[in-house]
C-alpha positions, 0 to 999 in steps of 0.5 A: 299931114301938115309935114307931108303938105310942106314937103309936097309944096317944096317939091312942087317948086322942083321940076318933075325930074329931080323929084323923080332922081330924089325919090329914087335915091331916097328908096334905094339909100333906105333899103339896107338900113333899118328905117323903112323896110330894112332887114331890122323892120322885116325882123319886127314883122313890119312890111314897109315903114314903122307901124307908128309912121305909116298912115292909110289915106284913102279916097276922100272925094265922095262927101256923104256927110259933113259936120262942122265945129268951131275949130274943125271941119269934118267930112264922112267918105266911104274911107272914113272921116277927114278932119280939116283944121281951120286953126292951122289950115291943115288936114289932120290924121283921117279916122279910118278902118285902119284906127278903129272906125268902120262905119263909113258907109252906114252914117245917118247924120254928122254934126260938130260939137259946138262946146268941145270941137267933137264931131257926133255920128249916127250909125245903126245902132249907136252914136259915136263922139269923136274928139280929134285933139285927144284922138278918142273915139266913144261909142254909145249904143242904142236901138235903131237908127238915129236920125238926128241930134240936137243941142240945147243950151239954157241961160 
């Protein structure tokens, strides 16, 4: 996402006509090559781009919950969970249905972990812990719908 943001900033400095020409040239030039949508990718079953280079970006304008850790700000939306890195001032790869998260509409609570920069998410029948640095999503089943989570620190 940070490279996409820097490219967007570079394009913002240009007028709209060169952007259209540049994008059209880039798409036309890569159609026959093996990079994005070329013959080699069609043989591998890809529709556009390589699987590792594609990213689903949904609408993150309807925020239903927010969790904050020392480094990250997490926002829950129907499309998934957006992750903002406050250290690098950049958005990370969102946690979406395509990469294993399918509880966007059912979140009962979300809170940032004060120790390990993870986010704890309550959904019907489970508590999820997402760690963006390792892109690990852990699910712990439990009966009912969790209402909140509390962290206890002893001296």
